[in-house]
LOMAR-68531 format. One record per residue: residue number from 0; x, y, z of N, C-alpha, C in turn; residue in one letter. Coordinates in steps of 0.2 Angstrom, whole numbers, plus 5000, padded with zeros to 4 digits. Example, Ala and Ser with C-alpha at 12.3 -4.5 7.8 and 13.67 -1.06 7.14 Angstrom:
BEGIN
PT_num_n.xx_n.yy_n.zz_ca.xx_ca.yy_ca.zz_c.xx_c.yy_c.zz_residuo
PT_0_5066_4972_5039_5062_4978_5039_5066_4984_5039_A
PT_1_5064_4989_5035_5068_4995_5036_5064_5000_5039_S
***
This chain:
BEGIN
PT_num_n.xx_n.yy_n.zz_ca.xx_ca.yy_ca.zz_c.xx_c.yy_c.zz_residuo
PT_0_5086_5097_4960_5082_5095_4954_5078_5089_4956_M
PT_1_5081_5084_4960_5077_5078_4962_5071_5080_4966_D
PT_2_5071_5086_4970_5065_5088_4974_5060_5090_4970_I
PT_3_5061_5093_4964_5056_5095_4960_5053_5089_4956_L
PT_4_5057_5084_4955_5055_5078_4951_5050_5074_4956_R
PT_5_5052_5074_4962_5048_5070_4967_5041_5074_4968_V
PT_6_5041_5081_4968_5035_5084_4969_5030_5083_4963_I
PT_7_5034_5083_4957_5030_5082_4950_5027_5075_4950_L
PT_8_5031_5070_4953_5029_5063_4953_5023_5062_4958_S
PT_9_5022_5066_4963_5017_5065_4967_5010_5068_4964_V
PT_10_5011_5073_4960_5006_5076_4956_5004_5072_4950_L
PT_11_5009_5070_4946_5008_5067_4940_5014_5062_4939_I
PT_12_5013_5056_4942_5019_5051_4942_5022_5050_4935_P
PT_13_5019_5049_4930_5023_5047_4924_5028_5053_4922_P
PT_14_5026_5059_4923_5030_5065_4922_5036_5065_4925_L
PT_15_5036_5063_4932_5042_5063_4935_5047_5057_4933_G
PT_16_5044_5052_4931_5048_5046_4928_5051_5048_4921_V
PT_17_5047_5052_4917_5049_5054_4911_5055_5059_4911_F
PT_18_5055_5063_4916_5060_5068_4917_5067_5065_4919_L
PT_19_5066_5059_4923_5072_5055_4925_5075_5051_4920_K
PT_20_5071_5047_4916_5073_5041_4912_5071_5042_4905_V
PT_21_5067_5047_4903_5064_5047_4896_5059_5042_4895_G
PT_22_5058_5041_4888_5053_5036_4886_5056_5029_4886_I
PT_23_5055_5025_4890_5058_5018_4890_5053_5014_4894_G
PT_24_5056_5008_4896_5052_5003_4900_5049_5006_4906_G
PT_25_5053_5009_4910_5051_5012_4917_5045_5017_4916_A
PT_26_5045_5021_4911_5040_5026_4909_5034_5022_4908_F
PT_27_5034_5017_4903_5028_5014_4902_5025_5010_4907_W
PT_28_5029_5007_4911_5027_5003_4917_5024_5008_4922_L
PT_29_5026_5014_4923_5023_5019_4927_5017_5021_4925_N
PT_30_5016_5022_4918_5009_5023_4916_5004_5018_4917_I
PT_31_5006_5011_4916_5002_5006_4918_5000_5006_4925_L
PT_32_5005_5007_4930_5004_5006_4937_4999_5012_4939_L
PT_33_5000_5018_4936_4996_5024_4937_4989_5023_4935_T
PT_34_4988_5019_4930_4981_5018_4927_4978_5012_4932_L
PT_35_4982_5008_4935_4979_5003_4939_4977_5006_4946_L
PT_36_4981_5011_4948_4980_5014_4954_4985_5019_4955_G
PT_37_4982_5025_4958_4987_5031_4958_4993_5030_4963_Y
PT_38_4991_5026_4969_4997_5025_4973_5002_5021_4971_L
PT_39_5001_5015_4967_5007_5012_4965_5011_5016_4960_P
PT_40_5008_5020_4956_5011_5024_4951_5016_5029_4955_G
PT_41_5014_5032_4960_5018_5037_4964_5023_5033_4968_V
PT_42_5022_5027_4970_5028_5024_4974_5033_5022_4969_I
PT_43_5031_5019_4963_5036_5018_4958_5040_5024_4955_H
PT_44_5036_5029_4954_5040_5035_4952_5045_5038_4957_A
PT_45_5043_5038_4963_5048_5040_4968_5054_5035_4969_V
PT_46_5052_5029_4968_5058_5024_4968_5063_5025_4963_W
PT_47_5060_5026_4957_5064_5027_4951_5068_5034_4952_I
PT_48_5066_5039_4954_5069_5045_4955_5075_5044_4961_I
PT_49_5073_5041_4966_5078_5040_4972_5083_5035_4970_A
PT_50_5082_5031_4965_5087_5025_4963_5093_5028_4960_K
***
């Protein structure tokens, strides 16, 4: 299941975080990071999933 989340996180970073933690602080932080730059959003999403 984590492999699917990582793949989704590369395509749409907030979706991967949402599937892991739901709507919370990490989700909103990921949306902000993704808006500021796609790569920071992807890095954060993979880090949340791997944690």
